[in-house]
N, CA, C and O of each residue as an XYZ file, in Angstrom:
712
protein
N     109.592    -36.159    -31.697
C     108.501    -36.110    -31.701
C     108.337    -37.898    -31.580
O     109.155    -38.477    -32.296
N     107.926    -38.306    -31.228
C     107.389    -39.714    -30.625
C     107.820    -40.477    -31.393
O     107.814    -39.823    -32.435
N     108.641    -42.527    -31.882
C     108.141    -42.629    -31.965
C     106.958    -43.633    -33.101
O     106.363    -44.397    -32.341
N     106.556    -43.817    -34.288
C     105.551    -43.899    -34.808
C     105.078    -45.079    -33.520
O     104.169    -44.562    -32.871
N     105.492    -46.749    -32.875
C     104.944    -47.230    -32.606
C     105.038    -47.230    -30.682
O     104.973    -47.986    -29.713
N     105.256    -45.616    -31.110
C     104.389    -45.758    -29.292
C     103.451    -43.900    -29.703
O     102.712    -43.381    -28.866
N     103.704    -43.325    -30.915
C     102.745    -42.875    -30.987
C     101.135    -44.116    -31.089
O     100.216    -43.898    -30.300
N     101.057    -44.889    -31.746
C      99.809    -45.858    -32.427
C      99.012    -46.265    -31.134
O      97.858    -46.146    -30.723
N     100.538    -46.959    -30.570
C     100.664    -47.878    -29.088
C      99.298    -46.757    -27.744
O      98.408    -47.247    -27.048
N      99.707    -45.207    -27.869
C      98.261    -44.198    -27.247
C      97.607    -43.425    -27.449
O      96.989    -42.484    -26.952
N      97.955    -44.329    -28.967
C      95.939    -43.585    -29.191
C      95.108    -44.815    -29.676
O      93.890    -44.994    -29.710
N      95.907    -45.415    -29.953
C      94.908    -47.130    -30.324
C      94.141    -47.225    -27.984
O      93.090    -47.499    -27.406
N      95.515    -46.806    -27.616
C      94.974    -46.894    -26.452
C      93.768    -45.285    -25.933
O      92.817    -45.469    -25.173
N      93.950    -44.480    -26.265
C      92.481    -43.165    -26.254
C      91.310    -44.096    -26.976
O      90.354    -44.382    -26.257
N      91.308    -44.555    -28.241
C      90.396    -44.621    -29.191
C      89.506    -45.484    -28.942
O      88.356    -45.535    -29.379
N      90.389    -46.635    -27.755
C      89.468    -47.063    -27.301
C      88.906    -47.175    -25.958
O      88.067    -47.966    -25.527
N      89.834    -45.773    -25.109
C      89.313    -45.301    -24.196
C      87.764    -44.310    -24.920
O      86.834    -44.695    -24.211
N      87.242    -43.368    -25.875
C      87.235    -42.663    -26.200
C      85.359    -43.135    -26.418
O      84.400    -42.702    -25.780
N      85.384    -44.316    -27.735
C      85.127    -44.850    -27.840
C      84.003    -45.718    -26.381
O      82.799    -45.825    -26.614
N      84.563    -46.242    -25.018
C      83.473    -46.798    -24.316
C      83.305    -45.287    -23.322
O      82.664    -45.285    -22.271
N      83.800    -44.412    -23.718
C      83.062    -43.313    -22.430
C      81.676    -42.499    -22.974
O      80.681    -42.107    -22.365
N      82.148    -42.411    -24.685
C      79.904    -42.586    -25.924
C      79.537    -43.397    -25.611
O      78.421    -43.253    -25.111
N      80.195    -45.101    -25.623
C      78.849    -45.817    -24.394
C      78.251    -45.602    -23.582
O      77.028    -45.665    -23.460
N      79.466    -45.145    -22.499
C      78.734    -44.747    -20.998
C      77.746    -43.822    -21.438
O      76.539    -44.062    -21.459
N      78.355    -42.629    -21.833
C      77.833    -41.545    -22.055
C      76.443    -41.474    -22.835
O      75.669    -40.519    -22.770
N      76.349    -42.037    -23.196
C      74.621    -43.102    -23.716
C      73.541    -43.374    -23.415
O      72.362    -43.316    -23.765
N      74.758    -43.964    -22.045
C      73.400    -45.265    -20.930
C      72.995    -43.899    -20.295
O      71.814    -43.554    -20.331
N      74.047    -43.031    -19.654
C      73.584    -42.284    -19.404
C      71.946    -41.339    -19.219
O      71.021    -41.069    -18.453
N      72.593    -41.120    -20.775
C      71.265    -40.368    -21.517
C      69.837    -41.392    -21.357
O      68.939    -40.947    -20.642
N      69.635    -42.756    -22.022
C      69.246    -43.173    -21.680
C      68.125    -43.864    -20.513
O      66.930    -44.159    -20.547
N      69.398    -43.954    -19.312
C      69.020    -44.136    -17.720
C      68.126    -42.812    -17.721
O      67.039    -42.878    -17.147
N      68.460    -41.771    -18.249
C      68.026    -40.346    -17.455
C      66.645    -40.460    -19.101
O      67.615    -39.846    -19.545
N      65.964    -40.553    -19.804
C      64.812    -40.759    -20.283
C      63.810    -41.786    -19.371
O      62.724    -41.294    -19.063
N      64.135    -43.429    -18.828
C      63.504    -44.441    -17.775
C      63.006    -43.099    -16.547
O      61.889    -42.623    -16.344
N      63.662    -42.942    -16.228
C      63.560    -42.558    -14.828
C      62.561    -41.107    -14.824
O      61.902    -40.807    -13.829
N      62.563    -40.554    -15.662
C      62.161    -39.613    -15.702
C      60.653    -40.191    -15.770
O      59.872    -39.675    -14.970
N      60.109    -41.264    -16.681
C      59.360    -41.449    -17.016
C      58.071    -41.027    -18.211
O      56.937    -41.336    -18.576
N      59.566    -39.803    -18.554
C      58.932    -39.784    -20.096
C      58.639    -40.448    -21.170
O      59.196    -41.520    -21.408
N      57.159    -39.591    -22.479
C      58.177    -40.820    -22.939
C      58.806    -40.322    -23.885
O      58.867    -39.130    -24.188
N      59.714    -41.962    -24.818
C      61.030    -40.904    -25.379
C      61.699    -39.846    -26.540
O      62.644    -39.062    -26.616
N      60.353    -40.447    -27.567
C      59.889    -38.799    -28.174
C      60.328    -37.596    -27.315
O      61.348    -36.910    -27.379
N      59.552    -37.556    -26.717
C      59.425    -36.498    -25.512
C      60.750    -35.573    -24.598
O      61.012    -34.400    -24.332
N      61.308    -36.886    -24.361
C      63.255    -37.210    -23.455
C      64.028    -36.251    -24.279
O      64.684    -35.219    -24.144
N      63.467    -37.450    -25.609
C      65.107    -36.492    -26.214
C      64.672    -35.320    -26.696
O      65.650    -34.927    -27.332
N      63.715    -34.396    -26.817
C      63.660    -33.201    -27.258
C      64.273    -32.533    -26.099
O      65.022    -31.556    -26.099
N      63.733    -33.380    -24.893
C      63.435    -32.157    -23.428
C      65.661    -32.435    -23.023
O      66.114    -31.980    -21.973
N      66.405    -33.024    -23.826
C      67.322    -33.539    -23.350
C      68.054    -33.230    -23.916
O      69.101    -33.104    -23.282
N      68.156    -32.847    -25.541
C      69.198    -33.157    -26.158
C      69.502    -31.653    -26.261
O      68.840    -30.625    -26.121
N      70.793    -31.953    -26.565
C      72.272    -31.329    -26.759
C      72.808    -30.419    -25.335
O      73.327    -29.308    -25.228
N      72.351    -31.621    -24.180
C      72.805    -31.795    -23.006
C      74.402    -31.703    -22.894
O      74.961    -31.959    -23.960
N      75.102    -31.446    -22.014
C      76.453    -32.100    -21.835
C      76.158    -32.943    -20.073
O      75.524    -32.795    -19.028
N      77.389    -34.075    -20.926
C      77.448    -34.665    -19.770
C      77.278    -33.919    -18.396
O      76.262    -34.169    -17.748
N      78.396    -32.826    -17.795
C      77.860    -32.619    -17.141
C      76.353    -33.109    -16.574
O      75.965    -33.848    -15.669
N      75.769    -32.345    -17.539
C      74.426    -31.360    -16.662
C      73.392    -33.351    -16.619
O      72.796    -33.873    -15.677
N      73.649    -33.928    -18.199
C      72.619    -35.144    -17.599
C      72.979    -35.472    -16.835
O      71.987    -35.529    -16.109
N      74.470    -36.106    -15.801
C      75.040    -37.017    -14.422
C      73.944    -35.768    -13.075
O      73.318    -36.293    -12.154
N      73.949    -34.417    -13.248
C      73.249    -33.824    -12.482
C      72.089    -34.461    -12.289
O      71.800    -34.882    -11.169
N      71.297    -34.612    -13.316
C      69.868    -34.612    -13.423
C      69.139    -35.991    -12.674
O      68.183    -36.340    -11.982
N      70.284    -36.447    -13.328
C      70.174    -38.374    -12.858
C      70.261    -38.377    -12.045
O      69.382    -39.032    -11.484
N      71.490    -37.607    -10.941
C      71.308    -37.899     -9.575
C      70.308    -36.870     -8.965
O      70.350    -36.792     -7.737
N      69.727    -36.349     -9.385
C      68.521    -35.899     -8.581
C      67.170    -35.995     -8.819
O      66.382    -35.758     -7.903
N      66.748    -36.338    -10.020
C      65.520    -36.859    -11.093
C      65.565    -38.611     -9.807
O      64.653    -39.100     -9.140
N      67.014    -39.045     -9.967
C      66.979    -40.744     -8.918
C      66.897    -40.638     -7.413
O      66.627    -41.767     -7.002
N      67.056    -39.425     -5.972
C      66.812    -39.629     -5.590
C      65.439    -39.900     -5.010
O      64.997    -40.651     -4.141
N      64.878    -38.879     -5.934
C      63.381    -39.062     -6.095
C      62.591    -40.528     -6.908
O      61.478    -40.946     -6.587
N      63.062    -40.855     -7.492
C      62.416    -41.992     -8.196
C      62.776    -43.219     -7.478
O      61.906    -44.068     -7.282
N      64.026    -43.399     -7.052
C      64.500    -45.052     -6.858
C      64.576    -44.302     -5.026
O      64.878    -43.416     -4.227
N      63.818    -46.018     -5.478
C      63.673    -46.382     -3.086
C      64.614    -47.920     -2.620
O      64.738    -48.663     -1.646
N      64.930    -47.833     -3.482
C      65.357    -48.836     -2.761
C      66.859    -48.845     -2.922
O      67.401    -48.813     -4.027
N      67.728    -48.906     -1.378
C      68.684    -48.670     -1.370
C      69.765    -48.971     -1.935
O      70.630    -48.195     -2.341
N      69.748    -50.341     -1.987
C      71.079    -51.002     -3.167
C      71.743    -50.601     -4.101
O      72.936    -50.615     -4.408
N      70.166    -49.975     -4.828
C      69.825    -49.316     -6.048
C      71.166    -48.284     -5.772
O      72.275    -48.709     -6.095
N      71.079    -47.340     -5.355
C      70.988    -45.671     -4.438
C      72.834    -46.356     -5.339
O      73.392    -46.171     -6.421
N      73.106    -47.093     -4.162
C      74.358    -46.979     -4.350
C      75.091    -47.828     -4.716
O      76.146    -48.084     -4.137
N      74.568    -48.578     -6.007
C      75.310    -49.200     -6.903
C      75.515    -47.480     -7.788
O      76.690    -47.148     -7.943
N      74.486    -46.532     -8.292
C      74.024    -45.721     -9.160
C      74.737    -44.696     -8.877
O      75.195    -44.066     -9.830
N      75.093    -44.142     -7.210
C      76.317    -43.345     -6.487
C      77.154    -43.923     -6.492
O      78.093    -43.306     -5.990
N      77.541    -45.380     -6.973
C      79.417    -45.710     -6.746
C      79.871    -45.245     -8.368
O      80.995    -44.883     -8.718
N      78.462    -45.394     -9.359
C      78.908    -45.947    -10.758
C      78.884    -44.162    -11.264
O      79.290    -43.472    -12.198
N      78.265    -44.030    -10.204
C      78.409    -42.106    -11.784
C      79.662    -41.057    -10.821
O      80.169    -39.997    -11.191
N      79.929    -41.943     -9.294
C      81.456    -41.393     -8.847
C      82.695    -41.525    -10.007
O      83.456    -40.708    -10.527
N      82.458    -43.198    -10.150
C      83.566    -43.101    -10.686
C      83.620    -42.309    -12.174
O      84.390    -41.679    -12.899
N      82.419    -42.737    -12.104
C      82.057    -41.922    -14.032
C      82.615    -39.969    -14.563
O      82.875    -39.299    -15.562
N      82.491    -39.826    -12.640
C      82.713    -38.529    -13.277
C      84.836    -38.112    -13.068
O      85.573    -37.422    -13.773
N      85.145    -38.994    -11.697
C      86.302    -38.881    -12.722
C      86.733    -39.346    -13.614
O      87.625    -38.655    -14.107
N      86.439    -40.685    -14.359
C      86.994    -40.628    -15.588
C      86.182    -39.216    -16.705
O      86.442    -39.320    -17.904
N      85.463    -38.261    -16.367
C      84.534    -37.421    -17.191
C      86.369    -36.877    -16.722
O      87.393    -37.420    -17.135
N      86.299    -35.941    -15.977
C      87.532    -35.846    -15.675
C      88.490    -35.385    -16.040
O      88.875    -34.217    -16.095
N      89.041    -36.563    -16.383
C      89.904    -37.307    -17.271
C      90.437    -36.544    -18.988
O      91.298    -35.900    -19.588
N      89.030    -37.303    -19.085
C      88.696    -36.394    -20.460
C      88.454    -35.713    -20.818
O      88.327    -35.615    -22.038
N      88.176    -34.576    -19.807
C      88.613    -32.961    -20.332
C      89.906    -32.377    -20.566
O      90.550    -31.787    -21.433
N      90.003    -32.894    -19.175
C      91.517    -32.580    -19.118
C      92.692    -32.510    -20.773
O      93.434    -31.659    -21.263
N      92.248    -34.001    -21.158
C      92.720    -34.475    -22.208
C      92.480    -33.927    -23.618
O      93.399    -33.569    -24.355
N      91.048    -33.882    -23.975
C      90.251    -32.966    -24.629
C      90.297    -31.358    -24.385
O      90.900    -30.512    -25.046
N      89.675    -31.232    -23.510
C      90.199    -29.763    -23.558
C      90.791    -28.654    -23.151
O      90.235    -27.584    -22.903
N      92.919    -29.128    -23.018
C      93.662    -28.760    -23.261
C      95.371    -29.006    -24.316
O      95.384    -30.189    -24.655
N      96.029    -28.631    -24.590
C      96.502    -29.488    -25.510
C      97.650    -29.989    -24.577
O      98.483    -29.761    -23.700
N      96.828    -31.158    -25.761
C      97.742    -33.330    -25.643
C      99.402    -33.069    -26.045
O      99.936    -31.960    -26.060
N     100.016    -34.264    -26.339
C     100.779    -34.502    -27.051
C     101.747    -35.824    -26.489
O     101.942    -35.942    -25.279
N     102.140    -36.482    -27.152
C     102.206    -38.178    -26.661
C     103.252    -37.655    -26.750
O     103.608    -36.840    -27.602
N     104.167    -38.317    -25.385
C     105.493    -37.890    -24.681
C     105.724    -39.634    -23.825
O     105.105    -40.054    -22.847
N     106.637    -40.223    -24.491
C     107.164    -41.556    -22.885
C     106.506    -42.624    -22.935
O     106.551    -43.399    -21.979
N     105.802    -42.884    -23.982
C     104.434    -43.654    -24.211
C     103.008    -43.186    -23.353
O     102.283    -43.951    -22.718
N     102.863    -41.982    -23.494
C     101.431    -41.699    -22.438
C     101.294    -40.090    -22.845
O     102.097    -39.157    -22.819
N      99.814    -40.212    -23.256
C      99.210    -38.884    -23.758
C      99.155    -38.130    -22.055
O      98.629    -38.307    -20.956
N     100.152    -37.150    -22.814
C     100.407    -35.556    -21.588
C      99.739    -34.501    -22.026
O      99.794    -33.860    -23.075
N      98.897    -34.388    -20.758
C      98.245    -32.738    -21.924
C      98.651    -31.843    -20.526
O      99.114    -32.202    -19.443
N      98.279    -30.579    -21.038
C      98.808    -29.530    -20.485
C      97.755    -28.117    -20.346
O      97.051    -27.892    -21.330
N      97.665    -27.388    -19.423
C      97.172    -26.221    -19.145
C      97.978    -25.376    -19.823
O      97.688    -24.183    -19.739
N      99.043    -25.724    -20.561
C     100.463    -24.013    -20.624
C      99.082    -22.976    -22.250
O      99.757    -22.342    -23.061
N      98.273    -22.949    -22.387
C      97.965    -22.018    -23.696
C      96.241    -21.989    -22.812
O      95.161    -21.834    -23.383
N      96.491    -22.213    -21.134
C      94.483    -22.611    -21.456
C      94.835    -20.275    -20.701
O      95.904    -19.678    -20.583
N      93.586    -19.844    -20.460
C      94.358    -18.796    -20.293
C      94.612    -18.751    -18.639
O      95.536    -18.304    -17.959
N      93.519    -19.339    -18.358
C      93.720    -19.671    -16.384
C      95.413    -19.165    -15.599
O      95.787    -18.598    -14.572
N      96.234    -19.982    -17.215
C      97.909    -19.602    -16.584
C      98.413    -18.524    -17.388
O      98.581    -18.405    -18.602
N      98.665    -17.565    -16.141
C      99.395    -16.582    -16.787
C     100.650    -15.963    -17.072
O     101.038    -14.895    -17.543
N     101.367    -17.483    -16.415
C     102.689    -17.813    -16.312
C     103.330    -19.709    -16.815
O     103.269    -20.865    -16.399
N     103.973    -18.801    -18.090
C     104.197    -20.400    -18.133
C     104.523    -21.589    -16.858
O     103.942    -22.675    -16.865
N     105.558    -21.200    -15.754
C     106.161    -21.957    -14.384
C     104.325    -22.008    -14.017
O     104.006    -22.972    -13.321
N     103.439    -21.282    -14.337
C     102.392    -22.396    -13.636
C     101.675    -23.407    -14.286
O     100.497    -23.756    -14.210
N     102.267    -23.655    -14.692
C     101.310    -24.256    -16.339
C     101.185    -26.474    -14.982
O     101.935    -27.109    -14.241
N     100.666    -26.521    -15.184
C     100.447    -27.698    -14.481
C     100.459    -29.044    -15.873
O      99.767    -28.633    -16.804
N     101.224    -30.834    -16.251
C     100.974    -31.283    -16.611
C     100.744    -32.223    -16.410
O     101.464    -32.683    -15.524
N      99.530    -33.359    -17.054
C      99.427    -34.353    -16.411
C      99.208    -35.695    -17.232
O      98.360    -36.045    -18.053
N     100.245    -36.257    -16.711
C     100.682    -38.032    -17.711
C      99.182    -39.053    -17.890
O      98.469    -39.286    -16.914
N      98.964    -39.425    -18.862
C      98.249    -39.842    -18.361
C      98.444    -41.646    -19.430
O      98.145    -41.904    -20.596
N      98.866    -42.240    -18.675
C      99.189    -43.203    -19.020
C      98.592    -44.619    -19.797
O      97.596    -45.129    -19.285
N      99.306    -45.404    -21.286
C      98.580    -45.733    -21.872
C      97.266    -46.444    -20.815
O      96.072    -46.258    -21.048
N      97.958    -47.538    -19.265
C      97.275    -48.139    -18.882
C      96.293    -47.536    -18.071
O      95.291    -48.135    -17.680
N      96.643    -46.002    -17.728
C      95.766    -45.414    -16.689
C      93.661    -45.306    -18.392
O      92.445    -45.123    -18.344
N      94.870    -45.613    -19.521
C      93.765    -45.512    -20.304
C      92.036    -46.397    -20.979
O      90.844    -46.328    -21.278
N      93.461    -47.264    -20.816
C      92.328    -48.408    -21.097
C      92.198    -49.439    -19.991
O      91.736    -50.556    -20.224
N      92.791    -48.893    -18.247
C      92.237    -48.914    -16.766
C      90.734    -48.022    -17.161
O      89.662    -48.624    -17.084
N      90.768    -46.854    -17.496
C      89.299    -45.972    -17.468
C      88.834    -46.459    -18.786
O      88.981    -45.493    -19.535
N      88.379    -47.388    -19.422
C      88.047    -47.666    -20.481
C      87.492    -48.647    -19.940
O      86.299    -48.408    -19.760
N      87.877    -49.904    -19.505
C      87.417    -51.607    -18.844
C      85.931    -50.783    -17.749
O      84.767    -51.161    -17.612
N      86.758    -49.432    -17.083
C      85.453    -49.021    -16.297
C      84.345    -48.353    -16.483
O      83.383    -48.137    -15.746
N      84.702    -47.928    -18.005
C      83.694    -47.372    -18.217
C      82.272    -48.413    -18.581
O      81.056    -48.235    -18.520
N      83.110    -49.499    -18.958
C      82.366    -50.568    -20.161
C      81.516    -51.170    -18.677
O      80.308    -50.949    -18.597
N      82.186    -51.880    -17.612
C      81.584    -51.585    -16.152
C      79.855    -50.807    -15.874
O      78.764    -51.209    -15.471
N      80.565    -49.220    -16.475
C      79.971    -48.345    -15.954
C      78.536    -48.600    -17.019
O      77.479    -48.183    -16.545
N      78.502    -48.926    -17.711
C      77.681    -48.958    -19.086
C      76.766    -49.885    -18.177
O      75.585    -49.635    -17.935
N      77.640    -51.262    -17.589
C      76.717    -52.283    -17.159
C      76.248    -52.611    -15.795
O      75.748    -53.655    -15.377
N      76.561    -51.303    -15.080
C      76.076    -51.382    -14.056
C      74.405    -50.323    -14.460
O      73.277    -50.478    -13.992
N      74.761    -49.602    -15.182
C      73.347    -48.084    -15.550
C      72.690    -49.616    -16.449
O      71.789    -50.161    -15.812
N      72.806    -49.840    -16.885
C      71.231    -51.259    -17.702
C      71.263    -52.695    -15.960
O      70.467    -53.627    -16.070
N      71.894    -52.672    -15.028
C      71.356    -53.298    -14.088
C      70.206    -52.351    -13.309
O      69.017    -52.566    -13.076
N      71.040    -51.264    -13.024
C      69.644    -51.069    -12.710
C      69.198    -49.860    -13.247
O      68.864    -48.794    -12.730
N      69.286    -50.387    -14.770
C      67.487    -49.647    -15.264
C      67.020    -50.900    -15.388
O      66.055    -50.809    -14.630
N      66.986    -52.590    -16.002
C      66.166    -53.154    -15.865
C      65.564    -53.504    -14.885
O      64.485    -54.090    -14.790
N      66.712    -52.915    -13.635
C      66.124    -53.547    -11.966
C      64.752    -52.619    -11.482
O      63.991    -52.847    -10.543
N      64.730    -51.734    -12.261
C      63.180    -50.507    -12.245
C      62.771    -51.184    -12.868
O      62.051    -52.008    -12.305
N      62.886    -51.286    -14.020
C      62.022    -51.900    -14.244
C      61.101    -53.824    -14.518
O      60.042    -54.297    -14.930
N      61.707    -54.028    -14.255
C      60.881    -55.203    -13.074
C      60.314    -55.329    -11.615
O      59.883    -56.239    -10.908
N      60.589    -53.546    -11.472
C      60.059    -53.475    -10.109
C      60.726    -54.366     -8.656
O      60.308    -55.162     -7.815
N      62.075    -53.621     -9.012
C      62.993    -54.508     -7.973
C      63.426    -55.813     -7.933
O      64.401    -56.223     -7.303
N      62.577    -56.540     -8.713
C      62.372    -57.871     -8.742
C      63.849    -58.231     -9.045
O      64.353    -59.301     -8.703
N      64.323    -57.516     -9.534
C      65.715    -58.182    -10.267
C      66.601    -58.991     -9.411
O      67.301    -59.987     -9.595
N      66.215    -57.887     -7.976
C      67.615    -57.917     -6.813
C      68.888    -59.231     -6.559
O      70.062    -59.213     -6.189
N      67.622    -60.637     -7.112
C      69.144    -61.367     -7.017
C      70.554    -61.161     -8.007
O      71.588    -61.815     -7.873
N      70.286    -59.940     -9.167
C      71.517    -59.619     -9.483
C      72.587    -58.447     -9.744
O      73.249    -57.908    -10.632
N      72.260    -58.415     -8.141
C      73.084    -57.338     -7.129
C      74.707    -57.781     -6.919
O      75.451    -56.946     -6.404
N      75.084    -58.698     -7.200
C      76.013    -59.639     -7.354
C      77.324    -59.324     -8.055
O      78.430    -59.848     -7.927
N      76.674    -57.775     -9.264
C      77.431    -57.019    -10.231
C      78.468    -56.377     -8.945
O      78.010    -55.965     -7.879
N      80.030    -56.392     -9.314
C      81.129    -55.557     -8.066
C      80.247    -54.392     -8.865
O      79.994    -54.213    -10.056
N      79.855    -53.596     -7.480
C      79.705    -51.847     -7.355
C      80.590    -51.515     -6.294
O      80.727    -50.313     -6.067
N      81.389    -52.548     -5.405
C      82.185    -51.095     -4.917
C      83.495    -50.535     -5.359
O      84.040    -51.058     -6.331
N      84.188    -49.301     -4.614
C      85.502    -48.659     -5.320
C      86.654    -49.524     -5.683
O      87.549    -49.229     -6.475
N      86.531    -50.580     -5.039
C      87.974    -51.139     -4.069
C      87.770    -52.399     -5.921
O      88.758    -53.102     -6.132
N      86.631    -52.519     -6.936
C      87.121    -53.200     -8.023
C      86.473    -52.425     -9.556
O      85.998    -52.878    -10.597
N      86.870    -50.469     -8.811
C      87.684    -50.077    -10.086
C      88.962    -49.555    -10.470
O      89.536    -48.783     -9.701
N      89.661    -49.994    -11.947
C      90.368    -49.857    -12.215
C      91.262    -48.462    -12.594
O      92.395    -48.118    -12.259
N      90.452    -47.954    -13.264
C      90.617    -45.943    -12.742
C      91.555    -45.084    -11.554
O      91.053    -44.786    -10.470
N      92.607    -44.822    -11.819
C      92.052    -44.119     -9.989
C      92.744    -42.386    -11.204
O      92.748    -42.906    -12.320
N      93.010    -41.556    -11.322
C      93.061    -40.315    -11.385
C      94.540    -39.934    -10.700
O      95.047    -39.737     -9.596
N      94.804    -39.961    -11.815
C      97.026    -39.447    -11.636
C      97.193    -38.807    -10.118
O      96.023    -38.743     -9.741
N      97.832    -38.416     -9.291
C      98.223    -37.711     -8.160
C      98.974    -36.445     -8.406
O     100.133    -36.376     -8.813
N      98.053    -35.288     -8.064
C      98.902    -34.233     -9.494
C     100.383    -33.534     -8.941
O     101.058    -32.837     -9.699
């Protein structure tokens, strides 16, 4: 059993990560409502209960049709790509056996049906730094989505705001090597 202080540190980082993930997830829901052009109450009904992966898929498809500004599409594409990396990490933590060990959150597929033998199990270590970097990126994602949303609402007149960091080199979280 890990020390209480170690556990507290890991779970505090995990809580920060999950709060930021929830906010970013909600940003994509609101953004989807905007780009469909549907009234908000109808869009809420049309997309209620959709999984994040499905919302992202819809955003990508609809954005290709509705967003004609190349820079906005680049910003959106970079943002979605990073969100999908972080979402994979979140899914590995939430949908697998997870425990604290050595100052990290460790997730394992050991109990999933795809693993026939214990020696085939995959263990991934999510360091506290990884969780905090992902949380920081999720805040950037919320900002980027808001930027694209404001740019679209102003018919592209907000182009001077394009100084926001949007290149992959500005992302802090990188998935662990397996």
